[in-house]
N, C-alpha and C positions, 0 to 999 in steps of 0.2 A: 873509883869516882874521879880521881885526879887525871887518869888517862883519858876519861870521857871529856873532861873539861879541856884538856890539851887538844884532843881531836876536834872538838867544837870550835876552838879558837883557830885551828889550822884551816878548817872549812870556811870559816868567816873570812879569814885572810885571803883565801883563794878567790872568794867572790868579789873582793875589792881590788886585789893586786892585778895589774894588767899582765896579759900574756906576752910579755916583751920577747921579741925575737921570733915569735911564731907567726907564720904566714896566716893571713886572715881566714881563707876558706879553701876547700878543695875545688878541683875543676868541676866536679859534679854539682857542688853547691853554687859555684859561679854561673853555671848554665841557667839557673833560675832567673838571672838578670835578663834573660831573653824569653822568659815564659811567664811565670807567676809574679815576678817582681818587675818594677820599672827599670830602665837602664841605670838609674841612680840608687836602686835598692829599696824603694818603697813598695808597699803592697799594691799591685796593679788593680786588684778588684776593689769594689766598694764594700761598705759594711752590710750586715744582714738587714738592717732597718731601711736601707736605701737613703739614709741621711748624709752619707759620704758616698759620692759616685765613684765609678771606676776612673782611673787615669787613662786618658785617650791621646796623650801627646802634649798637653799643655797649650799655652798660647805662644805661637811662633810667628805670627804675621802682624806687623805694625799697620796701623790705619793708613789709608791712602793719603799721601801728602806729608806724612810725618818726616821731620828732619831732626837729626841729633841735636839735643839741647831743648827741643820743644817740651813743654809740660804735657805729660801723658794723660790722656783722657780716661775716664772711668770705662773699663772694658765691658762692664755689665750694667749699663745705665737703666735698663728696664727692670732689674731685680728689686724686689720689695722685701722688707724684713719679714721673717717667718714667725719670730717671737721676740719679746722683750723680757729681759731678766733684770730685776732690781732687788733691793733689800727685802721687798715684800714676798717675792716668790723664789728667792735664790735657793732656799732649802730643797725645793723640788728638783733643782738642777745641780745640786752641790757636787755630784760625782764628776761633772764635766766642767767645773770651775776651779781655777787655781786658788790657793790660799790667799794670794795677794788680791785677786779680783774680789773675793768674798769680803776681805777686810776693807777694801776700798768702798764697797757698797755699804758696809756698816758705818764707816766713818763719814762718807759723803752720801746721804740719803738720796740726793738728786742724781747720783751717778747710776747709770744703767748700761747694759750692752744690748745692742740691736743685732740680732742674729739673722744673717742673710743665707741664701742657698750656698752650699759649699761648691766652690769652683777650684778645681785642681789645675791652676794655671801655670805651675812651675814647669820650666823647660830649660834645655841647654842645647848647644850645638852638637852635632853628631860626633865631632872629635872628642868632646868631653865624655859622651856615652862610651865611645870606643876605649878611651883610656881608663874609665871607671871599670870596665870589664877586665882589662889587663891588670889593674891594681888589685882586684879582688883576690888574686892568687899570688901576687908578688910583694905586696906591701906588708910591712911589719912594724910594730912598735919598738922604740928604743928609748933610752934615757928614762927608765922607770915609767914608761907610758906617756911621757911628755914630748916625745919626738917620733917622727915617722921616716922610715927608709923604704926605698923600693917603690915609691909612688910618684906619679907625674900626670898632670893635665886632666885629672878627674877626681871623683870621690875616692879617697884612699881605701876606705873600708866600707864598701856598699852593703855588705852583710856583716854588721858589727857583732862582736862577741862580748864586749865589755864597755864600760862607761868611757874609758880612755880612748877607745876607737871612735866612739860617738863624738866626743869633744874634738878629736882630730878632724873628723869630718866637718864639723862647724868651722874650725880654723881654716880649712882648705876648701870651703864651700864656693861654688860658682856664682859670682856676681858680676862677671865681665872680666876682660883682660886689662885694658888700660882705660881708666875712667876719671872724670873730673866732675866736681859739683860745687856750685856756689851755695853757701849755706848760712843760716843764722841759728843761734841758740836762744831759745826763749825760756825764761825762768818766771815762775809764778810763786809769789810768797804765800805764806799761810793766810794772810789777810786779803788775798786775791789780786795783788798788784802784779801786773805783767811788765817785765823789762827784757831788753835784748842784752844778753850777757856777752856774746861774741858773734862775730860774723867774718866770713872770709871764703877761702877756696880749699877744698879737700882734693888732693890728687892721689890716685892709687895705681900702682902697677903690679899686677899679679903675675910675676915672671913664671910662676908654676904653671900658668895656663897659656903660655906662649904657644900658639898653634903651630909654629915652625920649629919648636923645640922638641926635645925628647928626654927620656930618663937618662940616657947616656951623656947628653950634653949639659944637663941641668947641674948648677953649682950648689944647689941646696937652699938658696935664698928665695923663699916663696913669695914674699910681698914687700913692696916698698911704699911707704905712705908719707905724705907731707900735708900739714895744715898750715896755711899762711893767713894770719888775721889781717883784715882790712878795716874793721870797725868793732867797737867804737874807737874814737880817736886815741884814747889812752892805750889801746892794745894794737894799733896799727903797726905792722911790721913784726909782731911776735910770731913765732913759728915753732912747730914741733915736727921732728923727723924720726921715722922708725924704719929699721931694717929687720924683718922677721925671717929667721932661718928655720929649717925643718928639724934640725937636731942640735945638740950641744956643740957639734963640730962647726956650726955656723952661728956663733954667738949673736944674741940680739943686740942691735945697736939703737940707741936713743940719744937724740940731741935736741937742744932747745935754744932758741934765740930770744933773748929778752932785750927790749929796746933800751931799757935803763942801763943795762950793762954793756950794750953794743958789742956783744961777742957771742959766739956759739960755744956752748959747753955741753959736755955729756950730762945726761939727765936720768940716772938710774932710778930716781925717785918717781919718775912718771910710770908707775906700776903699782900693783897690789892695792892697798887701801889708802893710798895718798889721795886727799880730796882733789877732785878734778877742777883746775882753775878755769877751764873752758865753760863749765857749768856753774861757776861761782861757788864751787865746793859742795853743791847738793849731791852730785854724783861722785863716785870714786873712779880712779883711773882704770881699774880692772873691770869696771862696768861699761866702759866705752865700747861702742860697736857691739854691745851685749856681752862681749868678752875680749879684753885687750891685755895682752901680755901673759906672763906665766900664771899658772893656777896650782903650782906645786906646794903651796901651803895647805892644801886640802887633799883629802883622800876622796876618790870618786867611786860611786856605786851606781850601777845600772839598775834602776827600779823596774824598768820594762817599758812597754808601749801602752798608751791609753788614748781615748778620745777626749778632746778638750776644746772648749771654745777659745779661739785665739783671734787676734787681729789679722786680717788678710785682705789683699786686693784693695788697698786704701788709696787708690789714685785720686778719688774724689776729694778726700781729706787733704791730699798733697797739693791740691790747687785751690783750696779754700782760702779766703782772706784770713790773715792771722787773728784779727779781733774776733772772728766768728769761731775759729777752731780752738785757740788757746784762751780758754775762759777760766774764771775763778773756780778753784776747787779741783777741777779735772778738765781734760779735753772735752769738747762739746760732744756728748753722746750721739747727737743727731748726725754727726759727720763721720763717725768712726764705724767702720764695717767690721763685724765679727763673723766668723764661720766655724763650723765644726770640722776639725781635722784630727788625724792621728799624729801623735807626737811621741818622741822618746823622752822619758823622764830620767834625769841624772841627778843624784843627790851628792852634794859636796859637803864634807864635814872636816873641821879643822884637824890637821894631823898632829900627832903627839910632838910636843916641843916647839910648835909653831905658834905665831901670833897673828891675828887678823881681827879687825873690828866686826867683821861679819863671819862668825865661825861656822855658820850653816847656810847653804843655799840649795834651792831646787831649780834646775834648768829644764826647760821644755823646748825640744828641738823638733821642728817640722820635718816629717818623714820625707816629704817630696823635695825640699830644698836643702836639707841638712843645716838649717840656720836656727839659732836660738831665737824664739819669738816671745817668750816670757821667762822671767825668773824671779824668784822670791828670796829674800834674805832675812835671817834672824840675828838678833844681837846676842851678847854674851849672857843675858838673862833668859834667853830662850823665847823672847818676845819678837813677833813679826815686826820688822822694821821698815823694809823697803820692797817695792815691787817694780820691776822694770819691764818695758814692753818695746816691741818693734812693730810698727803699723804695717809694714810690708808694701813695697812699691812694685807693681807689675810692669815689666818692661819687655813686651814681646819682640821689640826690635833687637834685643841683645842675643837671644831671648834669655830671660831670667826673672825670678822673683827676688827682689833685692831687700835685704833686711839690715844692711850696714848703712842705710840711709833712714832718716825719719824714725828715730827711736828716742826713748827717754826714760824717766823714772819718777816714782812717787816716794816721798818720805812719809810713811804711814803714821809716824809719831809726831811730826811737826805740821804736816799738812801741805808742805811745799812740794812743787814738782817742776819738771822741765821737759822741753822737747828739743832734741838736738838734731843736727843734720837736716834741717828743714829748708826747702827752697821756695816756700810759699812767698808769692809776690816778688820774687826775683826774676831776672830776665830769662834765665835758663834753668835746667834741671839736670840731674845725674845723666851724664852723656859719655858715650864712647869717643875716645880721642886717638889720634895716631900714636904708635908706640913711643913711650917716654924713655929717653936714654937714662942709663944709670947715673950720669953726671947730674941730671936734674934732681936726683935724690941724694946728692953728696952734701956733707957738712959745709963745704966751701960755697956751693951754690946757695945754701941756706943763709949764709952770712951775706952774700951779695944781694939777695932778695930783701932781707931784713933791713939792710942799710939804704935801700932806695927811697 
């Protein structure tokens, strides 16, 4: 009996523990990326019911006259909702709804989702597809599944074998090479009052996707990010800087400039379950961009793939007036587009001996873009506490579907929510910019900008 229990425990551990050091797939498996799978590893075919179409290349052509910085128009303006799901009929669609969405419908009876035809608009440049194919047979997990070696310029694990590979795919998802975006963060209190918590400019350089680079030249720092606040006046000049490496050999760097202190300091607390000051504390730092920083306080389990209603192709919402979109209780259901897509489901549970205010989460990762689009979080009592979303901005000019913009979260217990990285009513939107030098992302430059 005891031996059977030990064997069961070992099998369970194997299902959770990442296959560190093992190449992702064989050459024969990788060949599927040119036949039954898309170049990024999604199922190329649609579903049996025809409610999810086949992928035919995504959107790769910007409208005539488009210029970088322009607010992108709705790519599917003629589409009409196929169905509406709310608290009254959600039980009929429960299998395709996340726990957080169902809880939101129960808490906010006026909340609903309007489901549109599924448009598989996700795309990437050819060099990203080529590198993804190479990565399939050369990339491997390291650092107990929290790092990646042998990958460059594409999806590291296009045919994933476990949850750790899926999360690494999200961390290294394609959203452009060098980009900038003016943004504002809107917070809505439980009593329906809307305020702007922060505003400024987000700059990102995904060195991992440098089209002139290579695996041999790559130094292991995948992304450099900087947020510089310009409003409200009390926050003007504040800044956060992040250097994200691929492995423990490239340690993560975090710095913060606070106007009151007039100096740059290292900011290790900008991680995990520290309340996010940018969202007035409604969100947590590791919820930023749907996942920000290490996730090593949790063990990850790959539940599998499923069909789920998720926000997608929300360019119309991204150009809506703030007062019309950011409404009391929830975002305006009339302006948010939902579609049926296949997603990977990853469950994160608190590891033994670790502490986190959200001991359990479920992440849902879009199969076409490898980005987290929804996740739910439970508190220490096992009660559903928070549900986070990314609305999804379709950018055929890059080309990409972008989920590191236009995201936010709901506190299901207090009723407050926020929308982050929103460029609504601002002069420009998420845009490609010339390569940003490393010096732009240095702590010294952070000090110079904050002092201006």
